[in-house]
C-alpha atoms as a printed R data frame, in Angstrom:
    type eleno elety resid chain resno      x       y      z
1   ATOM     1    CA   UNK     A     1 58.086 -24.114 56.239
2   ATOM     2    CA   UNK     A     2 56.792 -25.108 52.792
3   ATOM     3    CA   UNK     A     3 57.496 -28.659 51.621
4   ATOM     4    CA   UNK     A     4 59.868 -29.010 48.667
5   ATOM     5    CA   UNK     A     5 59.139 -31.220 45.694
6   ATOM     6    CA   UNK     A     6 61.565 -33.810 47.120
7   ATOM     7    CA   UNK     A     7 59.643 -33.788 50.394
8   ATOM     8    CA   UNK     A     8 56.377 -34.292 48.540
9   ATOM     9    CA   UNK     A     9 57.823 -37.119 46.466
10  ATOM    10    CA   UNK     A    10 58.732 -38.856 49.729
11  ATOM    11    CA   UNK     A    11 55.373 -38.145 51.410
12  ATOM    12    CA   UNK     A    12 53.263 -38.998 48.348
13  ATOM    13    CA   UNK     A    13 55.312 -41.599 46.440
14  ATOM    14    CA   UNK     A    14 52.439 -42.591 44.136
15  ATOM    15    CA   UNK     A    15 51.432 -39.082 43.085
16  ATOM    16    CA   UNK     A    16 52.759 -37.440 39.934
17  ATOM    17    CA   UNK     A    17 54.848 -34.290 40.471
18  ATOM    18    CA   UNK     A    18 55.848 -32.135 37.495
19  ATOM    19    CA   UNK     A    19 58.420 -29.375 37.919
20  ATOM    20    CA   UNK     A    20 58.365 -26.343 35.653
21  ATOM    21    CA   UNK     A    21 60.712 -23.489 34.830
22  ATOM    22    CA   UNK     A    22 60.371 -19.739 34.437
23  ATOM    23    CA   UNK     A    23 60.174 -20.151 30.673
24  ATOM    24    CA   UNK     A    24 57.162 -22.440 31.141
25  ATOM    25    CA   UNK     A    25 55.448 -19.714 33.164
26  ATOM    26    CA   UNK     A    26 56.363 -17.079 30.598
27  ATOM    27    CA   UNK     A    27 55.061 -19.165 27.716
28  ATOM    28    CA   UNK     A    28 51.704 -19.785 29.411
29  ATOM    29    CA   UNK     A    29 51.388 -16.133 30.418
30  ATOM    30    CA   UNK     A    30 52.170 -14.913 26.905
31  ATOM    31    CA   UNK     A    31 49.613 -17.311 25.459
32  ATOM    32    CA   UNK     A    32 47.064 -15.919 27.912
33  ATOM    33    CA   UNK     A    33 47.972 -12.315 27.145
34  ATOM    34    CA   UNK     A    34 47.351 -12.984 23.453
35  ATOM    35    CA   UNK     A    35 43.711 -13.751 24.269
36  ATOM    36    CA   UNK     A    36 40.965 -11.454 25.522
37  ATOM    37    CA   UNK     A    37 39.096 -11.756 28.823
38  ATOM    38    CA   UNK     A    38 36.547  -9.472 30.429
39  ATOM    39    CA   UNK     A    39 38.132  -9.384 33.893
40  ATOM    40    CA   UNK     A    40 41.308 -10.170 35.830
41  ATOM    41    CA   UNK     A    41 39.816 -13.250 37.485
42  ATOM    42    CA   UNK     A    42 39.016 -14.863 34.130
43  ATOM    43    CA   UNK     A    43 42.496 -14.065 32.805
44  ATOM    44    CA   UNK     A    44 44.146 -15.626 35.863
45  ATOM    45    CA   UNK     A    45 41.919 -18.693 35.536
46  ATOM    46    CA   UNK     A    46 42.995 -18.968 31.892
47  ATOM    47    CA   UNK     A    47 46.658 -18.662 32.863
48  ATOM    48    CA   UNK     A    48 46.473 -21.484 35.429
49  ATOM    49    CA   UNK     A    49 44.620 -23.720 32.989
50  ATOM    50    CA   UNK     A    50 46.983 -22.967 30.139
51  ATOM    51    CA   UNK     A    51 50.051 -23.668 32.294
52  ATOM    52    CA   UNK     A    52 48.471 -26.897 33.521
53  ATOM    53    CA   UNK     A    53 47.584 -28.122 30.019
54  ATOM    54    CA   UNK     A    54 50.992 -27.199 28.580
55  ATOM    55    CA   UNK     A    55 52.871 -29.092 31.276
56  ATOM    56    CA   UNK     A    56 50.644 -32.153 31.221
57  ATOM    57    CA   UNK     A    57 50.802 -32.361 27.422
58  ATOM    58    CA   UNK     A    58 54.586 -32.193 27.647
59  ATOM    59    CA   UNK     A    59 54.498 -34.976 30.233
60  ATOM    60    CA   UNK     A    60 52.336 -37.145 27.974
61  ATOM    61    CA   UNK     A    61 54.595 -36.614 24.989
62  ATOM    62    CA   UNK     A    62 57.927 -37.192 26.735
63  ATOM    63    CA   UNK     A    63 57.239 -39.620 29.575
64  ATOM    64    CA   UNK     A    64 54.675 -41.977 28.094
65  ATOM    65    CA   UNK     A    65 55.347 -44.318 25.194
66  ATOM    66    CA   UNK     A    66 52.033 -44.059 23.403
67  ATOM    67    CA   UNK     A    67 50.864 -44.137 19.803
68  ATOM    68    CA   UNK     A    68 48.163 -41.478 20.111
69  ATOM    69    CA   UNK     A    69 48.834 -37.774 19.768
70  ATOM    70    CA   UNK     A    70 47.189 -35.862 22.632
71  ATOM    71    CA   UNK     A    71 45.016 -32.898 21.702
72  ATOM    72    CA   UNK     A    72 43.369 -30.060 23.610
73  ATOM    73    CA   UNK     A    73 39.585 -29.991 23.388
74  ATOM    74    CA   UNK     A    74 37.315 -28.605 22.151
75  ATOM    75    CA   UNK     A    75 39.843 -26.435 20.247
76  ATOM    76    CA   UNK     A    76 42.442 -23.798 21.050
77  ATOM    77    CA   UNK     A    77 40.146 -21.147 19.581
78  ATOM    78    CA   UNK     A    78 37.295 -22.153 21.915
79  ATOM    79    CA   UNK     A    79 39.282 -22.085 25.143
80  ATOM    80    CA   UNK     A    80 38.903 -18.356 25.959
81  ATOM    81    CA   UNK     A    81 35.098 -18.589 25.743
82  ATOM    82    CA   UNK     A    82 35.232 -21.462 28.254
83  ATOM    83    CA   UNK     A    83 37.848 -20.050 30.631
84  ATOM    84    CA   UNK     A    84 35.979 -16.741 30.712
85  ATOM    85    CA   UNK     A    85 33.543 -18.468 33.081
86  ATOM    86    CA   UNK     A    86 34.516 -22.099 33.837
87  ATOM    87    CA   UNK     A    87 37.645 -23.660 35.338
88  ATOM    88    CA   UNK     A    88 39.106 -26.792 33.758
89  ATOM    89    CA   UNK     A    89 40.561 -28.157 30.528
90  ATOM    90    CA   UNK     A    90 40.196 -31.305 28.427
91  ATOM    91    CA   UNK     A    91 42.786 -33.466 26.674
92  ATOM    92    CA   UNK     A    92 41.821 -36.156 24.166
93  ATOM    93    CA   UNK     A    93 44.124 -39.173 24.002
94  ATOM    94    CA   UNK     A    94 42.799 -41.670 21.484
95  ATOM    95    CA   UNK     A    95 39.330 -42.633 22.696
96  ATOM    96    CA   UNK     A    96 40.057 -41.378 26.217
97  ATOM    97    CA   UNK     A    97 39.198 -37.902 27.441
98  ATOM    98    CA   UNK     A    98 41.002 -36.483 30.459
99  ATOM    99    CA   UNK     A    99 39.592 -33.478 32.329
100 ATOM   100    CA   UNK     A   100 42.186 -31.524 34.320
101 ATOM   101    CA   UNK     A   101 40.931 -29.247 37.117
102 ATOM   102    CA   UNK     A   102 43.763 -26.983 38.323
103 ATOM   103    CA   UNK     A   103 43.748 -25.109 41.605
104 ATOM   104    CA   UNK     A   104 46.239 -23.031 43.549
105 ATOM   105    CA   UNK     A   105 44.804 -24.575 46.711
106 ATOM   106    CA   UNK     A   106 45.639 -28.022 48.021
107 ATOM   107    CA   UNK     A   107 43.149 -30.790 47.255
108 ATOM   108    CA   UNK     A   108 43.843 -32.230 50.695
109 ATOM   109    CA   UNK     A   109 40.182 -32.666 51.694
110 ATOM   110    CA   UNK     A   110 37.973 -32.878 48.607
111 ATOM   111    CA   UNK     A   111 38.072 -32.690 44.847
112 ATOM   112    CA   UNK     A   112 35.499 -30.320 43.322
113 ATOM   113    CA   UNK     A   113 34.652 -30.169 39.624
114 ATOM   114    CA   UNK     A   114 32.342 -27.662 37.893
115 ATOM   115    CA   UNK     A   115 29.162 -29.433 36.808
116 ATOM   116    CA   UNK     A   116 29.627 -28.298 33.216
117 ATOM   117    CA   UNK     A   117 32.419 -30.858 32.765
118 ATOM   118    CA   UNK     A   118 29.999 -33.671 33.567
119 ATOM   119    CA   UNK     A   119 26.577 -32.449 32.449
120 ATOM   120    CA   UNK     A   120 27.381 -31.032 29.000
121 ATOM   121    CA   UNK     A   121 27.466 -34.203 26.852
122 ATOM   122    CA   UNK     A   122 30.320 -33.245 24.502
123 ATOM   123    CA   UNK     A   123 32.400 -31.854 27.398
124 ATOM   124    CA   UNK     A   124 32.196 -34.909 29.670
125 ATOM   125    CA   UNK     A   125 35.341 -36.978 30.155
126 ATOM   126    CA   UNK     A   126 36.342 -40.462 31.167
127 ATOM   127    CA   UNK     A   127 38.817 -39.455 33.859
128 ATOM   128    CA   UNK     A   128 39.077 -36.335 36.049
129 ATOM   129    CA   UNK     A   129 42.447 -35.269 37.462
130 ATOM   130    CA   UNK     A   130 42.936 -33.102 40.561
131 ATOM   131    CA   UNK     A   131 45.878 -30.777 39.827
132 ATOM   132    CA   UNK     A   132 47.433 -28.413 42.357
133 ATOM   133    CA   UNK     A   133 49.464 -25.612 40.756
134 ATOM   134    CA   UNK     A   134 52.173 -24.403 43.125
135 ATOM   135    CA   UNK     A   135 53.505 -21.214 41.548
136 ATOM   136    CA   UNK     A   136 55.794 -20.381 44.447
137 ATOM   137    CA   UNK     A   137 57.694 -23.676 44.319
138 ATOM   138    CA   UNK     A   138 57.166 -24.226 40.557
139 ATOM   139    CA   UNK     A   139 55.532 -27.624 40.375
140 ATOM   140    CA   UNK     A   140 52.257 -29.378 39.592
141 ATOM   141    CA   UNK     A   141 51.020 -31.997 42.012
142 ATOM   142    CA   UNK     A   142 48.525 -34.499 40.593
143 ATOM   143    CA   UNK     A   143 46.640 -35.622 43.670
144 ATOM   144    CA   UNK     A   144 44.962 -38.407 41.762
145 ATOM   145    CA   UNK     A   145 42.067 -39.139 39.487
146 ATOM   146    CA   UNK     A   146 38.505 -40.376 39.503
147 ATOM   147    CA   UNK     A   147 36.101 -41.577 36.833
148 ATOM   148    CA   UNK     A   148 33.015 -39.930 35.443
149 ATOM   149    CA   UNK     A   149 30.793 -42.502 37.149
150 ATOM   150    CA   UNK     A   150 32.437 -42.068 40.555
151 ATOM   151    CA   UNK     A   151 32.308 -38.282 40.411
152 ATOM   152    CA   UNK     A   152 28.748 -38.227 39.100
153 ATOM   153    CA   UNK     A   153 27.771 -40.392 42.058
154 ATOM   154    CA   UNK     A   154 29.440 -38.020 44.526
155 ATOM   155    CA   UNK     A   155 28.042 -34.883 46.129
156 ATOM   156    CA   UNK     A   156 26.347 -32.267 43.969
157 ATOM   157    CA   UNK     A   157 26.603 -28.853 45.629
158 ATOM   158    CA   UNK     A   158 23.914 -26.510 44.288
159 ATOM   159    CA   UNK     A   159 25.527 -23.506 45.992
160 ATOM   160    CA   UNK     A   160 28.484 -23.443 43.586
161 ATOM   161    CA   UNK     A   161 27.231 -26.021 41.046
162 ATOM   162    CA   UNK     A   162 30.010 -28.561 41.489
163 ATOM   163    CA   UNK     A   163 30.349 -32.293 41.922
164 ATOM   164    CA   UNK     A   164 32.796 -33.426 44.582
165 ATOM   165    CA   UNK     A   165 34.320 -36.475 46.209
166 ATOM   166    CA   UNK     A   166 36.701 -36.841 49.133
167 ATOM   167    CA   UNK     A   167 40.353 -36.932 48.106
168 ATOM   168    CA   UNK     A   168 40.737 -40.207 49.970
169 ATOM   169    CA   UNK     A   169 38.545 -41.693 47.228
170 ATOM   170    CA   UNK     A   170 40.922 -40.543 44.475
171 ATOM   171    CA   UNK     A   171 43.266 -43.080 42.914
172 ATOM   172    CA   UNK     A   172 46.713 -41.560 43.368
173 ATOM   173    CA   UNK     A   173 48.742 -43.735 40.985
174 ATOM   174    CA   UNK     A   174 48.089 -42.673 37.370
175 ATOM   175    CA   UNK     A   175 49.579 -45.946 36.118
176 ATOM   176    CA   UNK     A   176 46.364 -47.603 37.296
177 ATOM   177    CA   UNK     A   177 44.458 -45.343 34.907
178 ATOM   178    CA   UNK     A   178 46.726 -46.262 31.995
179 ATOM   179    CA   UNK     A   179 46.364 -49.984 32.707
180 ATOM   180    CA   UNK     A   180 42.575 -49.693 33.061
181 ATOM   181    CA   UNK     A   181 42.480 -47.822 29.763
182 ATOM   182    CA   UNK     A   182 44.386 -50.641 28.020
183 ATOM   183    CA   UNK     A   183 42.197 -53.377 29.479
184 ATOM   184    CA   UNK     A   184 38.902 -51.588 28.989
185 ATOM   185    CA   UNK     A   185 38.940 -49.178 26.028
186 ATOM   186    CA   UNK     A   186 37.185 -45.943 26.918
187 ATOM   187    CA   UNK     A   187 33.698 -45.113 25.743
188 ATOM   188    CA   UNK     A   188 32.024 -41.728 25.834
189 ATOM   189    CA   UNK     A   189 30.050 -41.398 29.104
190 ATOM   190    CA   UNK     A   190 26.286 -41.594 28.753
191 ATOM   191    CA   UNK     A   191 25.152 -38.085 29.615
192 ATOM   192    CA   UNK     A   192 21.551 -36.922 29.689
193 ATOM   193    CA   UNK     A   193 20.794 -34.410 26.937
194 ATOM   194    CA   UNK     A   194 20.322 -30.786 27.909
195 ATOM   195    CA   UNK     A   195 17.250 -28.823 26.869
196 ATOM   196    CA   UNK     A   196 17.879 -26.704 23.790
197 ATOM   197    CA   UNK     A   197 17.448 -22.946 23.735
198 ATOM   198    CA   UNK     A   198 15.761 -20.970 20.998
199 ATOM   199    CA   UNK     A   199 17.630 -18.017 19.538
200 ATOM   200    CA   UNK     A   200 15.214 -15.677 21.317
201 ATOM   201    CA   UNK     A   201 15.776 -17.388 24.697
202 ATOM   202    CA   UNK     A   202 19.555 -17.355 24.213
203 ATOM   203    CA   UNK     A   203 19.552 -13.676 23.269
204 ATOM   204    CA   UNK     A   204 17.591 -12.801 26.389
205 ATOM   205    CA   UNK     A   205 20.012 -14.750 28.596
206 ATOM   206    CA   UNK     A   206 23.051 -13.219 26.908
207 ATOM   207    CA   UNK     A   207 21.656  -9.726 27.471
208 ATOM   208    CA   UNK     A   208 21.218 -10.609 31.131
209 ATOM   209    CA   UNK     A   209 24.758 -12.000 31.506
210 ATOM   210    CA   UNK     A   210 26.764  -9.670 29.268
211 ATOM   211    CA   UNK     A   211 27.336  -6.975 31.909
212 ATOM   212    CA   UNK     A   212 30.952  -6.620 32.954
213 ATOM   213    CA   UNK     A   213 31.590  -8.306 36.315
214 ATOM   214    CA   UNK     A   214 34.807  -9.216 38.184
215 ATOM   215    CA   UNK     A   215 33.587 -12.821 38.498
216 ATOM   216    CA   UNK     A   216 32.033 -15.580 36.397
217 ATOM   217    CA   UNK     A   217 28.307 -15.146 35.640
218 ATOM   218    CA   UNK     A   218 27.653 -18.901 35.817
219 ATOM   219    CA   UNK     A   219 25.597 -18.697 39.031
220 ATOM   220    CA   UNK     A   220 23.389 -15.773 37.999
221 ATOM   221    CA   UNK     A   221 20.761 -17.853 36.141
222 ATOM   222    CA   UNK     A   222 19.406 -21.359 36.648
223 ATOM   223    CA   UNK     A   223 22.014 -24.036 36.077
224 ATOM   224    CA   UNK     A   224 19.923 -25.764 33.402
225 ATOM   225    CA   UNK     A   225 19.728 -22.548 31.383
226 ATOM   226    CA   UNK     A   226 23.413 -21.853 31.900
227 ATOM   227    CA   UNK     A   227 24.533 -25.332 30.816
228 ATOM   228    CA   UNK     A   228 22.286 -25.200 27.745
229 ATOM   229    CA   UNK     A   229 23.755 -21.814 26.814
230 ATOM   230    CA   UNK     A   230 27.353 -22.995 27.168
231 ATOM   231    CA   UNK     A   231 26.702 -26.259 25.340
232 ATOM   232    CA   UNK     A   232 25.884 -24.331 22.177
233 ATOM   233    CA   UNK     A   233 29.181 -23.141 20.672
234 ATOM   234    CA   UNK     A   234 27.542 -20.228 18.859
235 ATOM   235    CA   UNK     A   235 25.686 -18.959 21.940
236 ATOM   236    CA   UNK     A   236 28.773 -19.369 24.167
237 ATOM   237    CA   UNK     A   237 30.945 -17.403 21.745
238 ATOM   238    CA   UNK     A   238 28.322 -14.681 21.493
239 ATOM   239    CA   UNK     A   239 28.149 -14.352 25.290
240 ATOM   240    CA   UNK     A   240 31.953 -14.206 25.440
241 ATOM   241    CA   UNK     A   241 32.109 -11.458 22.799
242 ATOM   242    CA   UNK     A   242 29.355  -9.434 24.486
243 ATOM   243    CA   UNK     A   243 31.159  -9.578 27.828
244 ATOM   244    CA   UNK     A   244 34.361  -8.396 26.156
245 ATOM   245    CA   UNK     A   245 32.515  -5.472 24.577
246 ATOM   246    CA   UNK     A   246 30.849  -4.326 27.795
247 ATOM   247    CA   UNK     A   247 34.137  -4.757 29.663
248 ATOM   248    CA   UNK     A   248 35.913  -2.516 27.155
249 ATOM   249    CA   UNK     A   249 33.201   0.129 27.464
250 ATOM   250    CA   UNK     A   250 33.429  -0.116 31.239
251 ATOM   251    CA   UNK     A   251 37.227   0.278 31.147
252 ATOM   252    CA   UNK     A   252 36.896   3.379 28.995
253 ATOM   253    CA   UNK     A   253 34.332   5.105 31.232
254 ATOM   254    CA   UNK     A   254 35.007   3.747 34.721
255 ATOM   255    CA   UNK     A   255 36.882   5.693 37.367
256 ATOM   256    CA   UNK     A   256 40.086   4.067 38.591
257 ATOM   257    CA   UNK     A   257 40.904   5.545 42.025
258 ATOM   258    CA   UNK     A   258 44.256   3.720 42.106
259 ATOM   259    CA   UNK     A   259 45.466   6.344 39.618
260 ATOM   260    CA   UNK     A   260 44.777   8.993 42.238
261 ATOM   261    CA   UNK     A   261 47.854   7.771 44.083
262 ATOM   262    CA   UNK     A   262 49.872   9.266 41.195
263 ATOM   263    CA   UNK     A   263 47.783  12.485 41.328
264 ATOM   264    CA   UNK     A   264 45.945  11.518 38.136
265 ATOM   265    CA   UNK     A   265 42.232  12.342 38.442
266 ATOM   266    CA   UNK     A   266 39.469  11.795 35.898
267 ATOM   267    CA   UNK     A   267 37.405  14.691 34.530
268 ATOM   268    CA   UNK     A   268 35.033  15.963 37.206
269 ATOM   269    CA   UNK     A   269 37.197  14.593 40.026
270 ATOM   270    CA   UNK     A   270 40.014  16.245 41.946
271 ATOM   271    CA   UNK     A   271 42.040  15.697 45.064
272 ATOM   272    CA   UNK     A   272 40.462  16.732 48.341
273 ATOM   273    CA   UNK     A   273 43.243  19.238 48.942
274 ATOM   274    CA   UNK     A   274 42.697  20.936 45.573
275 ATOM   275    CA   UNK     A   275 38.956  20.925 46.062
276 ATOM   276    CA   UNK     A   276 39.175  22.606 49.452
277 ATOM   277    CA   UNK     A   277 41.603  25.228 48.173
278 ATOM   278    CA   UNK     A   278 39.283  26.106 45.292
279 ATOM   279    CA   UNK     A   279 36.098  26.135 47.376
280 ATOM   280    CA   UNK     A   280 37.249  27.603 50.662
281 ATOM   281    CA   UNK     A   281 34.176  29.805 51.172
282 ATOM   282    CA   UNK     A   282 31.492  27.367 50.113
283 ATOM   283    CA   UNK     A   283 32.038  24.139 51.985
284 ATOM   284    CA   UNK     A   284 30.316  23.099 55.163
285 ATOM   285    CA   UNK     A   285 32.161  22.984 58.460
286 ATOM   286    CA   UNK     A   286 31.605  19.232 58.707
287 ATOM   287    CA   UNK     A   287 33.395  18.660 55.419
288 ATOM   288    CA   UNK     A   288 36.508  20.458 56.668
289 ATOM   289    CA   UNK     A   289 36.315  18.449 59.862
290 ATOM   290    CA   UNK     A   290 36.393  15.354 57.696
291 ATOM   291    CA   UNK     A   291 39.594  16.553 56.049
292 ATOM   292    CA   UNK     A   292 41.259  16.986 59.470
293 ATOM   293    CA   UNK     A   293 40.288  13.422 60.281
294 ATOM   294    CA   UNK     A   294 41.998  12.042 57.186
295 ATOM   295    CA   UNK     A   295 44.819  10.416 59.121
296 ATOM   296    CA   UNK     A   296 42.374   8.936 61.636
297 ATOM   297    CA   UNK     A   297 40.392   7.426 58.764
298 ATOM   298    CA   UNK     A   298 43.645   5.918 57.466
299 ATOM   299    CA   UNK     A   299 43.235   6.783 53.795
300 ATOM   300    CA   UNK     A   300 46.174   7.374 51.476
301 ATOM   301    CA   UNK     A   301 44.363   9.537 48.926
302 ATOM   302    CA   UNK     A   302 40.897  11.041 48.516
303 ATOM   303    CA   UNK     A   303 39.057  12.199 45.436
304 ATOM   304    CA   UNK     A   304 36.064  14.533 45.400
305 ATOM   305    CA   UNK     A   305 33.304  15.177 42.899
306 ATOM   306    CA   UNK     A   306 30.831  18.034 43.239
307 ATOM   307    CA   UNK     A   307 27.301  16.921 42.336
308 ATOM   308    CA   UNK     A   308 24.671  19.472 41.314
309 ATOM   309    CA   UNK     A   309 21.226  18.204 42.341
310 ATOM   310    CA   UNK     A   310 19.480  20.320 39.718
311 ATOM   311    CA   UNK     A   311 16.952  23.146 39.469
312 ATOM   312    CA   UNK     A   312 14.092  21.126 40.948
313 ATOM   313    CA   UNK     A   313 16.075  20.767 44.176
314 ATOM   314    CA   UNK     A   314 17.018  24.435 44.368
315 ATOM   315    CA   UNK     A   315 20.387  24.009 42.656
316 ATOM   316    CA   UNK     A   316 21.772  22.532 45.831
317 ATOM   317    CA   UNK     A   317 24.973  20.556 45.602
318 ATOM   318    CA   UNK     A   318 26.710  17.810 47.524
319 ATOM   319    CA   UNK     A   319 30.299  16.558 47.524
320 ATOM   320    CA   UNK     A   320 31.020  12.859 46.994
321 ATOM   321    CA   UNK     A   321 34.250  11.873 48.764
322 ATOM   322    CA   UNK     A   322 35.990   8.577 47.972
323 ATOM   323    CA   UNK     A   323 39.077   7.554 49.965
324 ATOM   324    CA   UNK     A   324 41.545   4.841 48.983
325 ATOM   325    CA   UNK     A   325 44.039   2.799 51.004
326 ATOM   326    CA   UNK     A   326 46.401   0.207 49.562
327 ATOM   327    CA   UNK     A   327 46.418  -3.064 51.492
328 ATOM   328    CA   UNK     A   328 48.189  -6.405 51.300
329 ATOM   329    CA   UNK     A   329 47.433  -9.143 48.752
330 ATOM   330    CA   UNK     A   330 46.696  -6.640 45.962
331 ATOM   331    CA   UNK     A   331 43.617  -5.300 47.701
332 ATOM   332    CA   UNK     A   332 42.479  -1.775 48.379
333 ATOM   333    CA   UNK     A   333 40.309  -0.334 51.125
334 ATOM   334    CA   UNK     A   334 37.542   2.068 50.093
335 ATOM   335    CA   UNK     A   335 35.700   4.710 52.138
336 ATOM   336    CA   UNK     A   336 32.758   6.611 50.624
337 ATOM   337    CA   UNK     A   337 31.177   9.698 52.208
338 ATOM   338    CA   UNK     A   338 28.712  12.382 51.135
339 ATOM   339    CA   UNK     A   339 28.915  15.971 52.431
340 ATOM   340    CA   UNK     A   340 26.860  19.152 51.899
341 ATOM   341    CA   UNK     A   341 28.441  21.788 49.666
342 ATOM   342    CA   UNK     A   342 27.519  25.168 48.199
343 ATOM   343    CA   UNK     A   343 27.451  26.889 51.579
344 ATOM   344    CA   UNK     A   344 24.971  24.429 53.105
345 ATOM   345    CA   UNK     A   345 25.438  23.051 56.610
346 ATOM   346    CA   UNK     A   346 23.264  19.966 56.283
347 ATOM   347    CA   UNK     A   347 22.596  17.375 53.627
348 ATOM   348    CA   UNK     A   348 19.156  17.324 51.979
349 ATOM   349    CA   UNK     A   349 16.764  15.214 54.047
350 ATOM   350    CA   UNK     A   350 16.479  11.617 52.763
351 ATOM   351    CA   UNK     A   351 19.285  11.865 50.213
352 ATOM   352    CA   UNK     A   352 20.684   8.358 49.724
353 ATOM   353    CA   UNK     A   353 24.205   7.055 49.179
354 ATOM   354    CA   UNK     A   354 24.467   3.467 47.894
355 ATOM   355    CA   UNK     A   355 27.043   0.850 46.891
356 ATOM   356    CA   UNK     A   356 25.948  -1.339 43.972
357 ATOM   357    CA   UNK     A   357 27.425  -4.338 42.204
358 ATOM   358    CA   UNK     A   358 28.113  -4.012 38.474
359 ATOM   359    CA   UNK     A   359 24.858  -5.872 37.808
360 ATOM   360    CA   UNK     A   360 22.956  -3.269 39.878
361 ATOM   361    CA   UNK     A   361 22.408  -5.281 43.065
362 ATOM   362    CA   UNK     A   362 22.304  -3.168 46.236
363 ATOM   363    CA   UNK     A   363 25.212  -4.040 48.557
364 ATOM   364    CA   UNK     A   364 24.803  -1.305 51.177
365 ATOM   365    CA   UNK     A   365 23.232   2.137 51.545
366 ATOM   366    CA   UNK     A   366 22.929   5.128 53.866
367 ATOM   367    CA   UNK     A   367 20.220   7.816 54.043
368 ATOM   368    CA   UNK     A   368 20.449  11.307 55.504
369 ATOM   369    CA   UNK     A   369 18.218  12.229 58.436
370 ATOM   370    CA   UNK     A   370 17.196  15.761 59.350
371 ATOM   371    CA   UNK     A   371 20.300  17.883 60.060
372 ATOM   372    CA   UNK     A   372 22.880  15.277 59.022
373 ATOM   373    CA   UNK     A   373 26.082  16.983 57.899
374 ATOM   374    CA   UNK     A   374 27.549  13.751 56.521
375 ATOM   375    CA   UNK     A   375 26.524  10.190 55.596
376 ATOM   376    CA   UNK     A   376 28.853   7.354 54.702
377 ATOM   377    CA   UNK     A   377 29.040   3.718 53.684
378 ATOM   378    CA   UNK     A   378 30.781   1.073 55.737
379 ATOM   379    CA   UNK     A   379 34.403   0.738 54.700
380 ATOM   380    CA   UNK     A   380 34.921  -2.141 52.266
381 ATOM   381    CA   UNK     A   381 37.880  -3.848 50.609
382 ATOM   382    CA   UNK     A   382 38.176  -5.226 47.111
383 ATOM   383    CA   UNK     A   383 40.906  -6.911 45.045
384 ATOM   384    CA   UNK     A   384 42.462  -5.557 41.885
385 ATOM   385    CA   UNK     A   385 40.059  -6.113 38.996
386 ATOM   386    CA   UNK     A   386 36.917  -5.355 41.006
387 ATOM   387    CA   UNK     A   387 34.124  -3.212 39.565
388 ATOM   388    CA   UNK     A   388 31.454  -1.444 41.609
389 ATOM   389    CA   UNK     A   389 29.060   1.514 41.425
390 ATOM   390    CA   UNK     A   390 28.357   4.412 43.793
391 ATOM   391    CA   UNK     A   391 24.910   5.962 43.474
392 ATOM   392    CA   UNK     A   392 23.431   9.182 44.905
393 ATOM   393    CA   UNK     A   393 19.601   9.485 44.896
394 ATOM   394    CA   UNK     A   394 17.121  12.121 46.019
395 ATOM   395    CA   UNK     A   395 13.501  12.100 44.855
396 ATOM   396    CA   UNK     A   396 13.659  12.015 41.020
397 ATOM   397    CA   UNK     A   397 17.376  12.844 40.918
398 ATOM   398    CA   UNK     A   398 19.890  10.003 40.516
399 ATOM   399    CA   UNK     A   399 23.532   9.819 39.501
400 ATOM   400    CA   UNK     A   400 25.749   6.734 39.312
401 ATOM   401    CA   UNK     A   401 29.541   6.609 39.172
402 ATOM   402    CA   UNK     A   402 31.261   3.456 37.864
403 ATOM   403    CA   UNK     A   403 34.543   2.408 39.500
404 ATOM   404    CA   UNK     A   404 37.085  -0.171 38.438
405 ATOM   405    CA   UNK     A   405 40.086  -1.021 40.634
406 ATOM   406    CA   UNK     A   406 43.025  -1.598 38.257
């Protein structure tokens, strides 16, 4: 049974709990929808951050008797280029900068903060707040705060480029922070300068990172290069715009197998049933066996594309079969198989079937042996918003199909 906000107020009497209403959700979501993001993960990250900032700003303005007017940093216009790849938001209150790090998960064990919020000089803050966003019960739980110096002296995890401290080291009562701020006026933390990038270096990095991916590209280059790129407002905006452009191109050309559930197939693709009816005399026995095993394979819908291997390979053809199953938590299961077609019994020897990431990294592959009448990839699952590629190779022939689960 999930604890209510009253239960939490009793269990954690010193922590700040902020309730919100449906209209607060709707406002944050509409603000997020009015901005562009290259993938669903970035948009959701932006939504959580926007909701968090809206509610905390409202708290500051209504609950605290202060002279200063709080402001979001660096600016409202800059936020999408940050939330495209980094979690967290900043609020300036007089000389004090607060960094809020929202999460849908409980901060019950440790508080982790992306390194960018400490290592980029004009991003760094005085205080860092651990904020749990509970969308189901409609409240924010502020687990506590820590200072720049305490967090910087914590653990630096190079695997995900974060600083962290144990939650037991957080100060739960925010009133302590307000008192400390009154007694010791805040000063900008002393942060080591980052190396600067030339326009040529930045352009090269942007070209490397601009490919549409369902996740943040922040771990795909060295952290020093990444932080230097983000620290420059012009370079960060250019990367953001490039990722939007490639995402739009990808959306226009990618195959969305979820649409197959409504019998809507892209050009060149058709349902397995239609394909078999139209090619009854030319498909291998093994392919028809695969159709009879559809229920065993537990797929809801299957799409087929006939691939002509070209004159150099004797005008042979193969059939790429992609099966889709809807699963819980907005995920889908994917099965990919390759069969001989055009009256052939066996696949061409050494033909390869591969699963690639959007950046071209090989995730898995299968290669036909002599007298194989089918090869397949291991079944995989992916959430809504995922992009991937399926590639078929034989000698000099290669074809790649882009998929986007929407």
